[in-house]
ChimeraX commands (.cxc) that place a marker at each C-alpha (Angstrom):
marker #1 position 4.86,12.64,-8.56 radius 0.5
marker #1 position 6.54,14.50,-5.68 radius 0.5
marker #1 position 4.95,12.52,-2.86 radius 0.5
marker #1 position 6.18,9.20,-4.23 radius 0.5
marker #1 position 9.76,10.51,-3.97 radius 0.5
marker #1 position 9.49,11.22,-0.24 radius 0.5
marker #1 position 9.15,9.00,2.87 radius 0.5
marker #1 position 5.76,8.20,4.38 radius 0.5
marker #1 position 5.52,10.95,7.05 radius 0.5
marker #1 position 5.64,13.62,4.32 radius 0.5
marker #1 position 2.47,14.84,2.64 radius 0.5
marker #1 position 2.59,16.57,-0.74 radius 0.5
marker #1 position 0.06,18.40,-2.90 radius 0.5
marker #1 position 0.49,19.26,-6.57 radius 0.5
marker #1 position -1.28,21.73,-8.85 radius 0.5
marker #1 position -1.25,21.61,-12.65 radius 0.5
marker #1 position -1.87,24.26,-15.26 radius 0.5
marker #1 position -5.65,24.00,-15.27 radius 0.5
marker #1 position -6.08,24.20,-11.51 radius 0.5
marker #1 position -7.70,27.30,-10.02 radius 0.5
marker #1 position -5.26,27.49,-7.10 radius 0.5
marker #1 position -3.92,30.80,-8.38 radius 0.5
marker #1 position -7.09,32.54,-7.14 radius 0.5
marker #1 position -6.60,31.62,-3.47 radius 0.5
marker #1 position -6.89,34.60,-1.09 radius 0.5
marker #1 position -3.54,35.30,0.55 radius 0.5
marker #1 position -2.94,36.11,4.20 radius 0.5
marker #1 position -1.84,39.74,4.77 radius 0.5
marker #1 position 1.71,38.64,5.70 radius 0.5
marker #1 position 1.90,36.80,2.35 radius 0.5
marker #1 position 0.26,39.54,0.31 radius 0.5
marker #1 position 3.00,42.04,1.11 radius 0.5
marker #1 position 5.53,39.96,-0.83 radius 0.5
marker #1 position 3.58,40.03,-4.10 radius 0.5
marker #1 position 1.56,43.25,-3.81 radius 0.5
marker #1 position 3.52,44.76,-6.72 radius 0.5
marker #1 position 4.46,41.54,-8.51 radius 0.5
marker #1 position 3.63,40.83,-12.14 radius 0.5
marker #1 position 0.71,38.45,-12.74 radius 0.5
marker #1 position 2.92,35.40,-13.47 radius 0.5
marker #1 position 4.93,35.80,-10.27 radius 0.5
marker #1 position 1.79,36.37,-8.21 radius 0.5
marker #1 position 0.14,33.26,-9.61 radius 0.5
marker #1 position 3.21,31.07,-8.92 radius 0.5
marker #1 position 3.43,32.42,-5.38 radius 0.5
marker #1 position -0.27,31.80,-4.77 radius 0.5
marker #1 position -0.39,28.33,-6.34 radius 0.5
marker #1 position 2.34,26.89,-4.12 radius 0.5
marker #1 position 0.72,28.41,-1.02 radius 0.5
marker #1 position -2.56,26.83,-1.99 radius 0.5
marker #1 position -0.71,23.52,-2.19 radius 0.5
marker #1 position 0.85,24.20,1.22 radius 0.5
marker #1 position -2.55,24.91,2.81 radius 0.5
marker #1 position -3.96,21.67,1.43 radius 0.5
marker #1 position -0.90,19.82,2.74 radius 0.5
marker #1 position -1.50,21.33,6.19 radius 0.5
marker #1 position -5.07,20.05,6.07 radius 0.5
marker #1 position -3.78,16.56,5.23 radius 0.5
marker #1 position -1.57,16.77,8.33 radius 0.5
marker #1 position -4.48,17.92,10.45 radius 0.5
marker #1 position -3.04,21.42,10.87 radius 0.5
marker #1 position -5.23,24.53,10.43 radius 0.5
marker #1 position -4.25,26.42,7.24 radius 0.5
marker #1 position -1.79,29.19,8.06 radius 0.5
marker #1 position 0.31,31.78,6.26 radius 0.5
marker #1 position 3.63,30.85,4.69 radius 0.5
marker #1 position 5.48,34.17,4.32 radius 0.5
marker #1 position 8.83,34.52,2.62 radius 0.5
marker #1 position 11.89,34.53,4.83 radius 0.5
marker #1 position 15.63,34.92,4.36 radius 0.5
marker #1 position 16.92,34.19,0.83 radius 0.5
marker #1 position 13.36,33.57,-0.30 radius 0.5
marker #1 position 12.91,30.46,1.85 radius 0.5
marker #1 position 9.36,29.82,3.12 radius 0.5
marker #1 position 8.74,30.42,6.82 radius 0.5
marker #1 position 6.71,27.44,7.99 radius 0.5
marker #1 position 4.40,27.38,11.01 radius 0.5
marker #1 position 5.92,26.18,14.28 radius 0.5
marker #1 position 6.43,22.43,14.39 radius 0.5
marker #1 position 6.46,21.99,10.60 radius 0.5
marker #1 position 9.06,21.99,7.87 radius 0.5
marker #1 position 8.62,21.70,4.15 radius 0.5
marker #1 position 9.51,22.80,0.67 radius 0.5
marker #1 position 7.79,24.28,-2.38 radius 0.5
marker #1 position 8.51,24.37,-6.09 radius 0.5
marker #1 position 6.97,25.74,-9.27 radius 0.5
marker #1 position 7.64,25.89,-12.97 radius 0.5
marker #1 position 5.43,26.61,-15.98 radius 0.5
marker #1 position 2.12,24.83,-15.52 radius 0.5
marker #1 position 3.08,23.09,-12.28 radius 0.5
marker #1 position 3.40,23.79,-8.57 radius 0.5
marker #1 position 3.84,21.62,-5.49 radius 0.5
marker #1 position 4.37,21.78,-1.74 radius 0.5
marker #1 position 5.63,19.04,0.59 radius 0.5
marker #1 position 5.17,19.25,4.34 radius 0.5
marker #1 position 6.12,17.19,7.39 radius 0.5
marker #1 position 6.14,17.53,11.15 radius 0.5
marker #1 position 9.55,18.35,12.62 radius 0.5
marker #1 position 9.17,15.38,14.94 radius 0.5
marker #1 position 9.27,13.09,11.89 radius 0.5
marker #1 position 11.97,14.64,9.67 radius 0.5
marker #1 position 14.73,17.20,10.13 radius 0.5
marker #1 position 14.39,18.85,6.71 radius 0.5
marker #1 position 13.37,18.27,3.13 radius 0.5
marker #1 position 13.72,19.85,-0.28 radius 0.5
marker #1 position 11.78,19.41,-3.51 radius 0.5
marker #1 position 12.20,20.80,-7.01 radius 0.5
marker #1 position 10.48,20.35,-10.38 radius 0.5
marker #1 position 11.72,21.56,-13.74 radius 0.5
marker #1 position 10.54,21.24,-17.36 radius 0.5
marker #1 position 12.09,18.13,-18.90 radius 0.5
marker #1 position 14.23,19.90,-21.46 radius 0.5
marker #1 position 17.89,20.80,-21.90 radius 0.5
marker #1 position 19.41,23.56,-19.81 radius 0.5
marker #1 position 20.17,26.85,-21.58 radius 0.5
marker #1 position 23.66,27.15,-23.02 radius 0.5
marker #1 position 26.31,27.74,-20.39 radius 0.5
marker #1 position 24.23,26.78,-17.36 radius 0.5
marker #1 position 25.58,23.25,-16.97 radius 0.5
marker #1 position 29.15,24.55,-16.97 radius 0.5
marker #1 position 28.17,26.96,-14.20 radius 0.5
marker #1 position 26.54,24.37,-11.92 radius 0.5
marker #1 position 28.31,21.05,-12.54 radius 0.5
marker #1 position 31.59,19.86,-11.07 radius 0.5
marker #1 position 33.90,18.06,-13.53 radius 0.5
marker #1 position 33.09,14.69,-11.94 radius 0.5
marker #1 position 29.36,15.40,-12.21 radius 0.5
marker #1 position 29.65,16.41,-15.86 radius 0.5
marker #1 position 31.54,13.20,-16.63 radius 0.5
marker #1 position 28.87,11.09,-14.97 radius 0.5
marker #1 position 26.14,12.93,-16.89 radius 0.5
marker #1 position 27.88,12.13,-20.17 radius 0.5
marker #1 position 27.90,8.44,-19.29 radius 0.5
marker #1 position 24.23,8.53,-18.28 radius 0.5
marker #1 position 23.34,10.29,-21.52 radius 0.5
marker #1 position 25.11,7.67,-23.59 radius 0.5
marker #1 position 23.45,4.78,-21.73 radius 0.5
marker #1 position 19.98,6.33,-21.32 radius 0.5
marker #1 position 19.34,9.18,-23.75 radius 0.5
marker #1 position 15.65,9.54,-22.85 radius 0.5
marker #1 position 16.20,11.88,-19.88 radius 0.5
marker #1 position 17.65,15.40,-19.88 radius 0.5
marker #1 position 20.31,14.63,-17.31 radius 0.5
marker #1 position 21.66,18.17,-17.22 radius 0.5
marker #1 position 18.26,19.50,-16.17 radius 0.5
marker #1 position 17.93,16.70,-13.64 radius 0.5
marker #1 position 21.27,17.62,-12.06 radius 0.5
marker #1 position 20.17,21.26,-11.81 radius 0.5
marker #1 position 16.95,20.16,-10.09 radius 0.5
marker #1 position 18.89,17.95,-7.69 radius 0.5
marker #1 position 21.17,20.86,-6.76 radius 0.5
marker #1 position 18.07,22.93,-6.00 radius 0.5
marker #1 position 16.55,20.21,-3.80 radius 0.5
marker #1 position 19.81,19.76,-1.90 radius 0.5
marker #1 position 20.01,23.50,-1.24 radius 0.5
marker #1 position 16.38,23.66,-0.09 radius 0.5
marker #1 position 17.04,20.85,2.41 radius 0.5
marker #1 position 20.33,22.42,3.51 radius 0.5
marker #1 position 19.24,25.99,4.18 radius 0.5
marker #1 position 16.70,25.40,7.00 radius 0.5
marker #1 position 19.36,23.42,8.89 radius 0.5
marker #1 position 22.18,25.94,8.47 radius 0.5
marker #1 position 20.80,29.35,7.51 radius 0.5
marker #1 position 23.73,29.55,5.10 radius 0.5
marker #1 position 24.22,29.62,1.34 radius 0.5
marker #1 position 25.36,26.43,-0.39 radius 0.5
marker #1 position 27.07,26.99,-3.70 radius 0.5
marker #1 position 26.51,24.64,-6.65 radius 0.5
marker #1 position 30.17,23.61,-6.32 radius 0.5
marker #1 position 29.81,22.62,-2.65 radius 0.5
marker #1 position 27.85,19.41,-3.20 radius 0.5
marker #1 position 28.91,16.58,-5.50 radius 0.5
marker #1 position 25.75,14.81,-6.68 radius 0.5
marker #1 position 25.69,11.34,-8.17 radius 0.5
marker #1 position 22.49,10.45,-10.02 radius 0.5
marker #1 position 21.63,6.79,-10.39 radius 0.5
marker #1 position 18.91,5.32,-12.60 radius 0.5
marker #1 position 16.67,2.46,-11.52 radius 0.5
marker #1 position 17.66,-0.60,-13.59 radius 0.5
marker #1 position 13.98,-1.52,-13.92 radius 0.5
marker #1 position 12.74,1.98,-14.80 radius 0.5
marker #1 position 14.91,4.42,-16.77 radius 0.5
marker #1 position 12.76,7.37,-15.67 radius 0.5
marker #1 position 13.26,6.94,-11.92 radius 0.5
marker #1 position 16.16,6.62,-9.57 radius 0.5
marker #1 position 18.13,7.95,-6.62 radius 0.5
marker #1 position 20.54,10.78,-5.97 radius 0.5
marker #1 position 23.42,10.94,-3.53 radius 0.5
marker #1 position 24.89,14.31,-2.56 radius 0.5
marker #1 position 28.30,14.41,-0.90 radius 0.5
marker #1 position 28.67,17.72,0.95 radius 0.5
marker #1 position 32.06,19.28,0.21 radius 0.5
marker #1 position 31.81,21.75,3.10 radius 0.5
marker #1 position 31.05,20.97,6.76 radius 0.5
marker #1 position 27.50,19.70,6.88 radius 0.5
marker #1 position 24.73,20.58,9.31 radius 0.5
marker #1 position 24.52,18.97,12.73 radius 0.5
marker #1 position 21.31,16.96,13.14 radius 0.5
marker #1 position 20.54,15.09,16.35 radius 0.5
marker #1 position 24.08,15.65,17.58 radius 0.5
marker #1 position 25.66,14.22,14.42 radius 0.5
marker #1 position 27.32,16.18,11.64 radius 0.5
marker #1 position 26.01,15.08,8.26 radius 0.5
marker #1 position 28.34,14.51,5.34 radius 0.5
marker #1 position 25.77,13.67,2.67 radius 0.5
marker #1 position 22.13,13.96,1.68 radius 0.5
marker #1 position 20.08,11.28,-0.05 radius 0.5
marker #1 position 17.16,11.69,-2.41 radius 0.5
marker #1 position 15.11,10.35,-5.29 radius 0.5
marker #1 position 14.08,11.54,-8.75 radius 0.5
marker #1 position 11.54,10.89,-11.48 radius 0.5
marker #1 position 10.98,12.12,-15.04 radius 0.5
marker #1 position 7.56,11.98,-16.68 radius 0.5
marker #1 position 4.68,14.12,-17.95 radius 0.5
marker #1 position 7.13,16.69,-19.32 radius 0.5
marker #1 position 8.77,17.26,-15.91 radius 0.5
marker #1 position 11.82,16.18,-13.97 radius 0.5
marker #1 position 11.36,16.18,-10.21 radius 0.5
marker #1 position 13.76,15.63,-7.34 radius 0.5
marker #1 position 13.31,15.33,-3.59 radius 0.5
marker #1 position 15.74,15.17,-0.67 radius 0.5
marker #1 position 14.72,14.05,2.81 radius 0.5
marker #1 position 16.96,14.53,5.86 radius 0.5
marker #1 position 16.02,12.09,8.63 radius 0.5
marker #1 position 17.24,12.23,12.19 radius 0.5
marker #1 position 20.22,9.94,12.85 radius 0.5
marker link #1:1,2 radius 0.2
marker link #1:2,3 radius 0.2
marker link #1:3,4 radius 0.2
marker link #1:4,5 radius 0.2
marker link #1:5,6 radius 0.2
marker link #1:6,7 radius 0.2
marker link #1:7,8 radius 0.2
marker link #1:8,9 radius 0.2
marker link #1:9,10 radius 0.2
marker link #1:10,11 radius 0.2
marker link #1:11,12 radius 0.2
marker link #1:12,13 radius 0.2
marker link #1:13,14 radius 0.2
marker link #1:14,15 radius 0.2
marker link #1:15,16 radius 0.2
marker link #1:16,17 radius 0.2
marker link #1:17,18 radius 0.2
marker link #1:18,19 radius 0.2
marker link #1:19,20 radius 0.2
marker link #1:20,21 radius 0.2
marker link #1:21,22 radius 0.2
marker link #1:22,23 radius 0.2
marker link #1:23,24 radius 0.2
marker link #1:24,25 radius 0.2
marker link #1:25,26 radius 0.2
marker link #1:26,27 radius 0.2
marker link #1:27,28 radius 0.2
marker link #1:28,29 radius 0.2
marker link #1:29,30 radius 0.2
marker link #1:30,31 radius 0.2
marker link #1:31,32 radius 0.2
marker link #1:32,33 radius 0.2
marker link #1:33,34 radius 0.2
marker link #1:34,35 radius 0.2
marker link #1:35,36 radius 0.2
marker link #1:36,37 radius 0.2
marker link #1:37,38 radius 0.2
marker link #1:38,39 radius 0.2
marker link #1:39,40 radius 0.2
marker link #1:40,41 radius 0.2
marker link #1:41,42 radius 0.2
marker link #1:42,43 radius 0.2
marker link #1:43,44 radius 0.2
marker link #1:44,45 radius 0.2
marker link #1:45,46 radius 0.2
marker link #1:46,47 radius 0.2
marker link #1:47,48 radius 0.2
marker link #1:48,49 radius 0.2
marker link #1:49,50 radius 0.2
marker link #1:50,51 radius 0.2
marker link #1:51,52 radius 0.2
marker link #1:52,53 radius 0.2
marker link #1:53,54 radius 0.2
marker link #1:54,55 radius 0.2
marker link #1:55,56 radius 0.2
marker link #1:56,57 radius 0.2
marker link #1:57,58 radius 0.2
marker link #1:58,59 radius 0.2
marker link #1:59,60 radius 0.2
marker link #1:60,61 radius 0.2
marker link #1:61,62 radius 0.2
marker link #1:62,63 radius 0.2
marker link #1:63,64 radius 0.2
marker link #1:64,65 radius 0.2
marker link #1:65,66 radius 0.2
marker link #1:66,67 radius 0.2
marker link #1:67,68 radius 0.2
marker link #1:68,69 radius 0.2
marker link #1:69,70 radius 0.2
marker link #1:70,71 radius 0.2
marker link #1:71,72 radius 0.2
marker link #1:72,73 radius 0.2
marker link #1:73,74 radius 0.2
marker link #1:74,75 radius 0.2
marker link #1:75,76 radius 0.2
marker link #1:76,77 radius 0.2
marker link #1:77,78 radius 0.2
marker link #1:78,79 radius 0.2
marker link #1:79,80 radius 0.2
marker link #1:80,81 radius 0.2
marker link #1:81,82 radius 0.2
marker link #1:82,83 radius 0.2
marker link #1:83,84 radius 0.2
marker link #1:84,85 radius 0.2
marker link #1:85,86 radius 0.2
marker link #1:86,87 radius 0.2
marker link #1:87,88 radius 0.2
marker link #1:88,89 radius 0.2
marker link #1:89,90 radius 0.2
marker link #1:90,91 radius 0.2
marker link #1:91,92 radius 0.2
marker link #1:92,93 radius 0.2
marker link #1:93,94 radius 0.2
marker link #1:94,95 radius 0.2
marker link #1:95,96 radius 0.2
marker link #1:96,97 radius 0.2
marker link #1:97,98 radius 0.2
marker link #1:98,99 radius 0.2
marker link #1:99,100 radius 0.2
marker link #1:100,101 radius 0.2
marker link #1:101,102 radius 0.2
marker link #1:102,103 radius 0.2
marker link #1:103,104 radius 0.2
marker link #1:104,105 radius 0.2
marker link #1:105,106 radius 0.2
marker link #1:106,107 radius 0.2
marker link #1:107,108 radius 0.2
marker link #1:108,109 radius 0.2
marker link #1:109,110 radius 0.2
marker link #1:110,111 radius 0.2
marker link #1:111,112 radius 0.2
marker link #1:112,113 radius 0.2
marker link #1:113,114 radius 0.2
marker link #1:114,115 radius 0.2
marker link #1:115,116 radius 0.2
marker link #1:116,117 radius 0.2
marker link #1:117,118 radius 0.2
marker link #1:118,119 radius 0.2
marker link #1:119,120 radius 0.2
marker link #1:120,121 radius 0.2
marker link #1:121,122 radius 0.2
marker link #1:122,123 radius 0.2
marker link #1:123,124 radius 0.2
marker link #1:124,125 radius 0.2
marker link #1:125,126 radius 0.2
marker link #1:126,127 radius 0.2
marker link #1:127,128 radius 0.2
marker link #1:128,129 radius 0.2
marker link #1:129,130 radius 0.2
marker link #1:130,131 radius 0.2
marker link #1:131,132 radius 0.2
marker link #1:132,133 radius 0.2
marker link #1:133,134 radius 0.2
marker link #1:134,135 radius 0.2
marker link #1:135,136 radius 0.2
marker link #1:136,137 radius 0.2
marker link #1:137,138 radius 0.2
marker link #1:138,139 radius 0.2
marker link #1:139,140 radius 0.2
marker link #1:140,141 radius 0.2
marker link #1:141,142 radius 0.2
marker link #1:142,143 radius 0.2
marker link #1:143,144 radius 0.2
marker link #1:144,145 radius 0.2
marker link #1:145,146 radius 0.2
marker link #1:146,147 radius 0.2
marker link #1:147,148 radius 0.2
marker link #1:148,149 radius 0.2
marker link #1:149,150 radius 0.2
marker link #1:150,151 radius 0.2
marker link #1:151,152 radius 0.2
marker link #1:152,153 radius 0.2
marker link #1:153,154 radius 0.2
marker link #1:154,155 radius 0.2
marker link #1:155,156 radius 0.2
marker link #1:156,157 radius 0.2
marker link #1:157,158 radius 0.2
marker link #1:158,159 radius 0.2
marker link #1:159,160 radius 0.2
marker link #1:160,161 radius 0.2
marker link #1:161,162 radius 0.2
marker link #1:162,163 radius 0.2
marker link #1:163,164 radius 0.2
marker link #1:164,165 radius 0.2
marker link #1:165,166 radius 0.2
marker link #1:166,167 radius 0.2
marker link #1:167,168 radius 0.2
marker link #1:168,169 radius 0.2
marker link #1:169,170 radius 0.2
marker link #1:170,171 radius 0.2
marker link #1:171,172 radius 0.2
marker link #1:172,173 radius 0.2
marker link #1:173,174 radius 0.2
marker link #1:174,175 radius 0.2
marker link #1:175,176 radius 0.2
marker link #1:176,177 radius 0.2
marker link #1:177,178 radius 0.2
marker link #1:178,179 radius 0.2
marker link #1:179,180 radius 0.2
marker link #1:180,181 radius 0.2
marker link #1:181,182 radius 0.2
marker link #1:182,183 radius 0.2
marker link #1:183,184 radius 0.2
marker link #1:184,185 radius 0.2
marker link #1:185,186 radius 0.2
marker link #1:186,187 radius 0.2
marker link #1:187,188 radius 0.2
marker link #1:188,189 radius 0.2
marker link #1:189,190 radius 0.2
marker link #1:190,191 radius 0.2
marker link #1:191,192 radius 0.2
marker link #1:192,193 radius 0.2
marker link #1:193,194 radius 0.2
marker link #1:194,195 radius 0.2
marker link #1:195,196 radius 0.2
marker link #1:196,197 radius 0.2
marker link #1:197,198 radius 0.2
marker link #1:198,199 radius 0.2
marker link #1:199,200 radius 0.2
marker link #1:200,201 radius 0.2
marker link #1:201,202 radius 0.2
marker link #1:202,203 radius 0.2
marker link #1:203,204 radius 0.2
marker link #1:204,205 radius 0.2
marker link #1:205,206 radius 0.2
marker link #1:206,207 radius 0.2
marker link #1:207,208 radius 0.2
marker link #1:208,209 radius 0.2
marker link #1:209,210 radius 0.2
marker link #1:210,211 radius 0.2
marker link #1:211,212 radius 0.2
marker link #1:212,213 radius 0.2
marker link #1:213,214 radius 0.2
marker link #1:214,215 radius 0.2
marker link #1:215,216 radius 0.2
marker link #1:216,217 radius 0.2
marker link #1:217,218 radius 0.2
marker link #1:218,219 radius 0.2
marker link #1:219,220 radius 0.2
marker link #1:220,221 radius 0.2
marker link #1:221,222 radius 0.2
marker link #1:222,223 radius 0.2
marker link #1:223,224 radius 0.2
marker link #1:224,225 radius 0.2
marker link #1:225,226 radius 0.2
view
């Protein structure tokens, strides 16, 4: 589900509720981050790192540790960049060589409505208006949850390029549905603050894709070199 949302150089690995990935031995530099964590947190942490190791193998890279860095972002081995996500019963990691892509971000969420008050906290007025129109035209998708996921993917792609926080209000995301498939589409994020410089060019927007199926909504943002 995640891999189909990303360009060809990216490899992705998913794990579902029944997988045994949660029993993977951690590297010492990973273990220190979850040594005192509750069982649920430890399993989520371990599952996505199992996915990351399998993605490394698909790229022909020896499995290596992925410790937690600033603001919880994964610290990838030299020459690689990627993103991880998890929610109840699901985990995924996407990985690419830095020679092929500048950055990427992925996110998956349960396909259900956001808790009360969350949409108002994350959506700009223009975004909320567009969501209402999408909901009227295509009521089969929880568009509020999809917008939240898209904001997460945009941030995950942004942070490795800038090392800075990006507030929910600092990217205006337009979600578009595929006319031929109401459960797939694209997303277009206009950055409302100065964007990162990639390949000597300052970026003003990020582009991505989304899908909703199997009880999940998933989003992915890829940042190519100009």
